[in-house]
C-alpha positions in Angstrom: -40.6 -1.8 -1.8 -39.0 -4.2 0.6 -36.1 -2.4 2.4 -34.5 -5.7 3.5 -33.9 -6.8 -0.1 -30.5 -6.0 -1.6 -29.9 -4.4 -4.9 -28.1 -6.9 -7.1 -26.2 -4.1 -8.9 -24.5 -3.1 -5.6 -21.3 -4.6 -4.4 -23.0 -5.9 -1.2 -25.8 -7.4 -3.3 -23.4 -9.1 -5.7 -21.5 -10.5 -2.7 -24.6 -11.8 -1.1 -25.6 -13.5 -4.4 -22.2 -15.1 -4.7 -22.5 -16.3 -1.1 -26.0 -17.8 -1.7 -24.8 -19.6 -4.9 -21.7 -20.8 -3.0 -23.8 -22.1 -0.1 -26.2 -23.9 -2.5 -23.3 -25.4 -4.5 -21.7 -26.7 -1.3 -25.0 -28.1 -0.1 -25.2 -30.1 -3.3 -21.6 -31.2 -2.9 -22.4 -32.6 0.6 -25.5 -34.4 -0.7 -23.5 -35.9 -3.6 -20.6 -36.9 -1.3 -23.1 -38.6 1.0 -24.5 -40.5 -2.0 -20.9 -41.4 -3.1 -20.2 -42.7 0.4 -23.2 -45.0 0.1 -22.2 -46.0 -3.4 -25.5 -44.6 -4.8 -24.2 -42.1 -7.3 -26.1 -42.1 -10.6 -24.4 -40.9 -13.8 -26.3 -37.6 -13.4 -25.0 -37.3 -9.8 -21.4 -37.9 -11.0 -21.8 -35.1 -13.6 -23.3 -32.8 -11.0 -20.4 -33.6 -8.6 -17.9 -32.8 -11.2 -19.6 -29.5 -12.1 -19.8 -28.5 -8.4 -16.1 -29.4 -7.7 -15.0 -27.5 -10.9 -17.0 -24.5 -9.8 -15.3 -24.5 -6.3 -11.9 -24.9 -7.9 -12.5 -22.0 -10.3 -13.7 -19.8 -7.5 -10.8 -20.7 -5.4 -8.4 -19.8 -8.2 -10.1 -16.5 -8.7 -9.7 -15.6 -5.0 -6.1 -16.8 -5.0 -5.3 -14.5 -8.0 -7.1 -11.6 -6.3 -5.3 -12.1 -3.1 -2.0 -12.2 -4.9 -2.7 -8.9 -6.6 -3.7 -7.4 -3.2 -0.5 -8.6 -1.6 1.6 -7.2 -4.4 -0.2 -3.8 -4.2 0.3 -3.9 -0.4 4.0 -4.5 -0.8 4.3 -1.6 -3.3 2.5 0.7 -0.9 4.7 -0.4 1.9 7.8 0.4 -0.1 6.3 3.8 -1.1 5.5 4.5 2.5 9.1 3.6 3.6 10.5 5.8 0.9 8.2 8.7 2.0 9.3 8.2 5.6 13.0 8.3 4.5 12.3 11.5 2.6 10.6 13.0 5.6 13.6 12.3 7.8 16.0 13.8 5.3 13.8 16.9 4.9 13.6 17.4 8.6 17.4 17.1 8.9 17.8 19.6 6.1 15.3 21.9 7.8 17.2 21.7 11.1 20.5 22.3 9.4 19.0 25.4 7.6 17.7 26.7 11.0 21.2 26.4 12.5 22.7 28.2 9.5 20.1 30.9 9.7 20.7 31.5 13.4 24.4 31.8 12.7 23.8 34.3 9.9 21.5 36.3 12.1 24.1 36.3 14.8 26.8 37.5 12.4 24.5 40.2 11.0 23.5 41.5 14.4 27.0 41.8 15.9 27.4 45.5 16.6 31.2 45.3 16.9 31.9 43.6 13.5 33.1 45.4 10.5 30.5 45.2 7.8 32.9 43.7 5.3 34.0 41.0 7.8 30.4 40.2 8.6 29.6 39.8 4.9 32.6 37.5 4.4 31.6 35.3 7.4 28.0 35.2 6.1 29.3 34.2 2.7 31.3 31.4 4.3 28.3 30.1 6.1 26.2 30.2 2.9 29.0 28.6 0.9 29.3 25.7 3.4 25.5 25.3 3.2 25.7 25.2 -0.6 28.5 22.6 -0.5 26.5 20.5 2.0 23.4 20.6 -0.2 25.5 19.7 -3.3 27.1 16.8 -1.4 23.7 15.5 -0.4 22.5 15.6 -4.0 25.6 13.8 -5.2 25.2 11.2 -2.5 21.6 10.7 -3.6 22.7 10.0 -7.2 25.1 7.2 -6.1 
């Protein structure tokens, strides 16, 4: 088996086949255009010229549609990435706020001079503020 030959059922093999066909079609176009320049086109040459030009146009349109689809997909991915980045920033801000509240609760719970009931009330206030902040964030996201 020749290892330099490409399989035609592979993507690379199909691409090479299309490239070979495109090169051959363009070579025929150049020959036909040279004949047209000399005024030596036969009716068969005119038909071949039309066929070759129509094939180039069709291939061009296929590639334009494909590129348009790729561009639209790229824009969707860009928007998704931007939304994910925004979520990450919000999540990190929430994490930081939670860390600050946790530190405050730990400080309140560790105070040896505080009355237990007073410490509990202060911890409840910190948690209530955290709950209110979380609710406000959810409400803001709905707007």
